[in-house]
C-alpha positions as CSV (number, residue, x, y, z in Angstrom):
1,X,-8.6,26.9,-14.9
2,X,-9.6,23.5,-13.5
3,X,-8.3,20.4,-11.1
4,X,-8.8,16.9,-11.1
5,X,-7.5,15.7,-7.9
6,X,-5.0,13.0,-7.7
7,X,-5.9,9.4,-7.4
8,X,-6.1,9.3,-3.2
9,X,-3.2,7.7,-1.2
10,X,-4.0,4.2,0.0
11,X,-2.6,5.2,3.4
12,X,-4.4,8.6,3.6
13,X,-7.2,8.6,6.5
14,X,-10.6,7.8,5.8
15,X,-12.9,10.6,3.9
16,X,-14.9,11.6,6.6
17,X,-16.6,15.3,4.9
18,X,-16.7,14.6,1.5
19,X,-16.8,18.3,-0.1
20,X,-15.3,17.5,-3.5
21,X,-18.5,17.2,-5.7
22,X,-22.3,16.1,-5.5
23,X,-21.3,13.4,-7.5
24,X,-20.1,12.0,-4.5
25,X,-23.3,10.9,-2.8
26,X,-24.2,7.8,-2.7
27,X,-27.7,6.2,-3.3
28,X,-29.7,6.1,0.3
29,X,-31.6,2.8,1.2
30,X,-35.4,3.8,0.3
31,X,-33.0,4.6,-3.6
32,X,-31.7,1.1,-3.4
33,X,-34.4,-0.7,-2.1
34,X,-36.4,1.7,-5.5
35,X,-33.7,0.2,-7.7
36,X,-34.0,-3.5,-7.2
37,X,-38.1,-3.3,-7.8
38,X,-37.5,-1.4,-11.0
39,X,-39.5,-3.0,-13.5
40,X,-37.0,-3.5,-16.6
41,X,-36.6,-4.2,-20.3
42,X,-34.3,-3.5,-23.2
43,X,-33.4,0.2,-22.8
44,X,-32.3,0.3,-26.6
45,X,-35.0,-0.8,-28.4
46,X,-37.8,1.5,-26.0
47,X,-39.0,-1.3,-24.1
48,X,-38.0,-0.3,-21.0
49,X,-41.1,0.7,-18.8
50,X,-38.7,2.5,-16.2
51,X,-37.0,4.4,-18.2
52,X,-39.4,5.4,-20.7
53,X,-41.2,6.4,-17.7
54,X,-38.3,8.9,-16.6
55,X,-37.9,10.2,-19.7
56,X,-42.0,11.0,-19.9
57,X,-41.8,12.8,-16.5
58,X,-38.5,15.1,-17.9
59,X,-40.1,16.0,-20.9
60,X,-43.3,17.3,-18.8
61,X,-41.0,18.7,-16.0
62,X,-38.8,20.6,-18.6
63,X,-41.9,21.7,-21.3
64,X,-40.2,19.6,-24.1
65,X,-42.0,17.1,-26.6
66,X,-39.9,14.3,-25.5
67,X,-36.7,13.4,-23.8
68,X,-34.1,10.8,-23.7
69,X,-32.0,8.8,-21.0
70,X,-28.1,9.5,-21.2
71,X,-25.5,8.1,-18.9
72,X,-23.9,10.8,-18.1
73,X,-24.3,14.5,-18.1
74,X,-21.3,14.6,-20.1
75,X,-23.1,13.0,-22.8
76,X,-26.2,14.9,-22.9
77,X,-24.2,17.9,-24.0
78,X,-21.6,15.8,-26.3
79,X,-24.7,14.8,-28.3
80,X,-26.6,17.8,-28.1
81,X,-24.1,19.4,-30.0
82,X,-23.7,17.0,-32.7
83,X,-27.3,16.7,-33.4
84,X,-27.2,20.9,-34.1
85,X,-23.9,21.4,-35.4
86,X,-21.7,20.0,-38.4
87,X,-18.0,20.1,-37.9
88,X,-16.7,23.8,-38.6
89,X,-19.8,25.3,-36.6
90,X,-19.6,27.7,-34.2
91,X,-21.0,27.2,-31.1
92,X,-20.8,30.4,-28.3
93,X,-20.9,29.6,-24.4
94,X,-18.9,31.5,-21.5
95,X,-15.5,31.0,-21.4
96,X,-15.5,29.1,-17.9
97,X,-18.5,26.6,-19.3
98,X,-18.3,23.0,-19.0
99,X,-18.7,21.9,-22.5
100,X,-15.4,24.2,-22.9
101,X,-13.6,23.4,-19.4
102,X,-14.7,19.9,-18.2
103,X,-15.5,17.5,-21.6
104,X,-11.9,17.1,-22.8
105,X,-12.4,18.6,-26.0
106,X,-14.9,16.1,-27.1
107,X,-17.1,19.0,-29.5
108,X,-13.7,19.5,-31.1
109,X,-12.1,15.7,-31.3
110,X,-15.8,14.4,-32.5
111,X,-17.7,16.9,-34.1
112,X,-15.0,19.3,-35.2
113,X,-16.6,23.0,-34.1
114,X,-15.3,25.7,-32.6
115,X,-16.5,27.1,-29.2
116,X,-16.4,30.6,-28.9
117,X,-15.7,31.8,-25.8
118,X,-17.4,35.0,-24.3
119,X,-16.4,37.1,-21.4
120,X,-18.5,37.6,-18.3
121,X,-18.5,38.0,-14.5
122,X,-19.2,34.7,-12.3
123,X,-20.0,32.3,-15.2
124,X,-22.3,34.3,-17.2
125,X,-22.4,36.2,-20.2
126,X,-24.9,39.2,-20.7
127,X,-26.9,39.3,-23.2
128,X,-25.2,42.6,-25.0
129,X,-21.8,40.3,-25.3
130,X,-23.7,37.9,-26.6
131,X,-25.1,40.1,-29.5
132,X,-21.4,41.7,-29.9
133,X,-19.9,38.3,-30.6
134,X,-23.0,37.7,-33.8
135,X,-21.4,38.2,-37.2
136,X,-23.0,37.8,-40.3
137,X,-22.7,35.0,-42.4
138,X,-19.7,34.9,-44.5
139,X,-17.6,32.1,-46.6
140,X,-14.9,34.1,-44.6
141,X,-16.3,33.2,-40.9
142,X,-17.4,29.8,-39.0
143,X,-21.2,29.2,-39.2
144,X,-22.8,30.5,-35.7
145,X,-25.2,27.6,-34.8
146,X,-25.9,27.5,-31.0
147,X,-25.9,29.4,-28.1
148,X,-25.0,27.1,-24.6
149,X,-26.0,28.2,-21.2
150,X,-25.1,26.3,-18.1
151,X,-27.6,26.7,-15.5
152,X,-25.9,26.7,-12.6
153,X,-22.7,28.2,-13.8
154,X,-20.5,25.7,-11.7
155,X,-17.1,27.2,-12.1
156,X,-18.5,30.8,-12.2
157,X,-19.6,29.8,-8.4
158,X,-22.9,28.2,-9.0
159,X,-24.5,31.3,-9.6
160,X,-27.9,31.5,-11.2
161,X,-28.6,32.7,-14.7
162,X,-31.6,35.5,-13.4
163,X,-35.2,34.2,-16.1
164,X,-35.1,37.5,-17.5
165,X,-31.1,37.1,-19.0
166,X,-32.0,33.5,-20.3
167,X,-35.0,35.1,-21.9
168,X,-33.5,37.8,-23.5
169,X,-30.4,35.1,-24.8
170,X,-33.1,33.1,-26.4
171,X,-34.8,35.8,-28.6
172,X,-31.4,37.4,-29.7
173,X,-30.2,33.9,-30.4
174,X,-33.5,33.0,-32.7
175,X,-33.4,36.4,-34.1
176,X,-30.6,35.5,-36.0
177,X,-31.2,31.6,-36.6
178,X,-29.3,30.2,-34.1
179,X,-30.2,27.3,-32.2
180,X,-30.4,27.4,-28.0
181,X,-29.0,24.6,-25.3
182,X,-29.4,24.6,-21.6
183,X,-26.7,22.6,-19.5
184,X,-28.8,21.8,-17.1
185,X,-26.3,20.1,-15.0
186,X,-27.8,21.3,-11.4
187,X,-31.2,23.0,-13.2
188,X,-33.1,22.0,-10.0
189,X,-30.7,24.0,-7.3
190,X,-31.7,26.9,-9.5
191,X,-35.4,26.1,-9.4
192,X,-35.6,25.6,-5.6
193,X,-33.4,28.3,-5.0
194,X,-35.5,30.6,-6.9
195,X,-39.2,29.1,-6.6
196,X,-38.9,29.1,-10.8
197,X,-40.5,26.0,-11.7
198,X,-38.3,23.6,-14.0
199,X,-40.9,24.3,-17.2
200,X,-40.3,28.1,-16.8
201,X,-36.7,28.5,-16.6
202,X,-36.1,25.7,-19.7
203,X,-39.0,27.8,-22.0
204,X,-37.8,28.8,-25.1
205,X,-34.6,27.0,-25.1
206,X,-34.2,24.3,-27.9
207,X,-33.2,21.8,-25.1
208,X,-32.4,21.0,-21.9
209,X,-31.3,19.0,-19.5
210,X,-30.7,17.4,-15.9
211,X,-28.2,15.5,-14.1
212,X,-29.2,12.9,-11.4
213,X,-25.9,12.0,-10.2
214,X,-25.0,15.3,-8.5
215,X,-27.5,16.6,-6.0
216,X,-30.4,14.5,-6.9
217,X,-28.3,11.8,-5.2
218,X,-28.4,9.0,-8.3
219,X,-26.0,6.7,-8.9
220,X,-25.6,7.3,-12.7
221,X,-27.6,9.4,-15.4
222,X,-29.1,12.4,-16.8
223,X,-31.9,13.2,-18.8
224,X,-32.0,15.7,-22.4
225,X,-35.5,16.8,-23.4
226,X,-36.2,19.1,-26.5
227,X,-38.7,18.4,-29.8
228,X,-39.4,14.9,-30.7
229,X,-37.2,15.3,-34.6
230,X,-33.8,16.5,-32.2
231,X,-34.8,13.3,-30.0
232,X,-34.6,11.1,-32.4
233,X,-31.2,12.8,-33.8
234,X,-29.3,12.9,-30.3
235,X,-31.0,8.9,-30.2
236,X,-28.4,8.6,-33.4
237,X,-25.6,10.1,-31.4
238,X,-26.9,8.4,-28.3
239,X,-26.1,5.1,-30.2
240,X,-22.9,5.8,-32.2
241,X,-21.5,7.1,-28.9
242,X,-21.8,3.9,-27.2
243,X,-24.8,5.0,-24.8
244,X,-27.6,2.7,-25.3
245,X,-28.2,0.7,-22.4
246,X,-30.0,-2.7,-21.7
247,X,-32.0,-3.2,-18.6
248,X,-31.3,0.5,-17.7
249,X,-35.0,0.4,-15.3
250,X,-32.8,-0.3,-12.4
251,X,-30.7,3.0,-13.1
252,X,-33.5,5.2,-14.3
253,X,-35.8,3.9,-11.1
254,X,-33.1,6.1,-9.3
255,X,-33.8,8.9,-10.5
256,X,-37.5,8.8,-10.5
257,X,-37.1,8.4,-7.0
258,X,-35.1,11.6,-6.5
259,X,-37.4,13.2,-8.8
260,X,-40.0,12.3,-6.1
261,X,-37.5,12.9,-2.8
262,X,-34.6,14.8,-3.5
263,X,-35.6,17.7,-5.3
264,X,-37.1,20.0,-2.6
265,X,-34.1,19.2,0.0
266,X,-31.7,20.9,-2.3
267,X,-32.7,23.6,0.0
268,X,-30.5,22.0,2.7
269,X,-27.9,22.0,0.2
270,X,-28.2,25.5,0.1
271,X,-28.9,26.2,3.6
272,X,-25.1,24.3,4.4
273,X,-23.5,26.1,1.6
274,X,-24.5,29.5,3.4
275,X,-23.5,28.6,6.7
276,X,-19.9,27.2,5.5
277,X,-19.7,30.4,3.5
278,X,-20.6,33.0,6.7
279,X,-18.3,30.2,8.9
280,X,-15.1,30.4,6.6
281,X,-15.8,35.0,5.9
282,X,-15.4,34.9,9.9
283,X,-11.9,33.7,9.5
284,X,-9.1,36.2,8.9
285,X,-7.8,36.2,5.6
286,X,-10.1,34.0,3.9
287,X,-12.0,35.2,0.9
288,X,-15.2,34.0,0.4
289,X,-17.3,34.2,-2.9
290,X,-21.3,34.0,-1.4
291,X,-22.8,31.1,-2.5
292,X,-26.2,31.2,-4.7
293,X,-26.6,27.5,-4.3
294,X,-24.7,24.6,-3.3
295,X,-21.2,25.4,-4.1
296,X,-18.8,27.6,-2.2
297,X,-15.7,29.0,-3.7
298,X,-13.1,30.0,-1.3
299,X,-9.4,31.3,-1.5
300,X,-7.1,31.4,2.0
301,X,-3.8,33.1,0.8
302,X,-5.1,35.7,2.9
303,X,-4.4,33.7,5.8
304,X,-0.8,32.8,4.5
305,X,-1.2,29.4,3.4
306,X,-1.8,28.4,-0.3
307,X,-5.0,26.7,-1.8
308,X,-3.1,23.6,-2.7
309,X,-1.5,23.0,1.1
310,X,-4.9,23.7,2.8
311,X,-6.5,21.1,0.3
312,X,-3.6,18.8,1.0
313,X,-3.9,19.9,5.3
314,X,-7.7,19.1,5.0
315,X,-6.7,16.0,3.4
316,X,-4.7,14.5,6.4
317,X,-8.0,15.4,8.5
318,X,-10.7,13.5,6.3
319,X,-12.1,16.4,4.2
320,X,-11.8,16.1,0.6
321,X,-12.0,19.4,-1.4
322,X,-11.4,20.1,-5.1
323,X,-9.6,23.4,-6.6
324,X,-10.8,25.2,-9.7
325,X,-9.7,28.3,-11.2
326,X,-7.6,28.9,-8.7
327,X,-9.9,28.9,-5.4
328,X,-10.6,25.8,-3.3
329,X,-14.6,24.8,-4.0
330,X,-16.4,23.1,-1.6
331,X,-20.2,21.4,-2.6
332,X,-23.0,20.7,-0.1
333,X,-25.0,17.7,-0.8
334,X,-27.1,15.4,0.7
335,X,-24.4,13.6,2.5
336,X,-23.0,16.5,4.1
337,X,-24.8,17.5,7.5
338,X,-24.5,20.3,9.3
339,X,-22.4,19.1,11.9
340,X,-19.7,18.1,8.9
341,X,-20.2,21.9,8.2
342,X,-19.3,23.0,11.9
343,X,-16.4,20.5,12.2
344,X,-15.0,22.0,8.3
345,X,-14.9,25.5,9.7
346,X,-12.9,24.6,12.5
347,X,-10.7,22.7,10.8
348,X,-10.0,25.1,8.2
349,X,-9.6,28.0,11.1
350,X,-7.0,25.2,13.2
351,X,-4.7,25.7,9.8
352,X,-5.1,29.0,9.4
353,X,-4.0,29.8,12.8
354,X,-0.7,27.5,12.0
355,X,0.3,29.0,8.8
């Protein structure tokens, strides 16, 4: 289903075009300056003013009562499920969701939960699929406690859950007594692409979080928001998981800078993704999924070259990509320029012609 790159060969050429992930972004000089100037304190005891400001801003952005700063988006998901569920409980999520495919089985290992994988196209399940998967309370079946969605759907192609579908899923979940959680790793990509505010996108969801280390370009961190009681419980799990930090304002300052300067520019990444998809689709034998945000999935098999070979050949030319779910994934971000996209298309064409 997914692919994790092996450690880079030290003899390999330097990476010139890094399309592996938006996690590959580097802090800009201005972001580094903001980090250096950050006012700090002990985050663990609530005494870091920069962390506190970041949490207040994200809670307001998502329309929730409170928020907590976490070292990673995975910890946001894991701590949330640990707060909602008890051993033996069941979570419902699309089959390729991050909590199933990319978190090392943490939810089973740490919480004893099972996740029901719901079918659906492009990383999303339909509301009627959720409704059909629900069952009455019974001692023969696990308690169904939580519904989770991933906005945007990564392995689905960076697709955007429609607002109407999100609202209907919330309505179904609430009618059956289930909590709702939004994995918002690329939530702001969805907001920029649709023009829907983060507050509206997350409305009705009990919890939601934003990853700052992807398209927003910060070196570390995610912030999860929800009710005050929920965030108190998440804080307990943050402590248990070793996620409490000290002078974390240095990192939080990068996130605040990103909120101020790197949100609107996500549209540039989406434009580059569209340009990449357009260029690749003009090469004979390359099958491309048209992007909705900053992820471009394609298969070169029709050109007579496997995905693995294409990735390896591009790596020899200084281009870094990943393979996920049997397809090549290219991820645009703030360190990828339009000129790089044009060069990438040319290199794929060259490799395809030589196959």
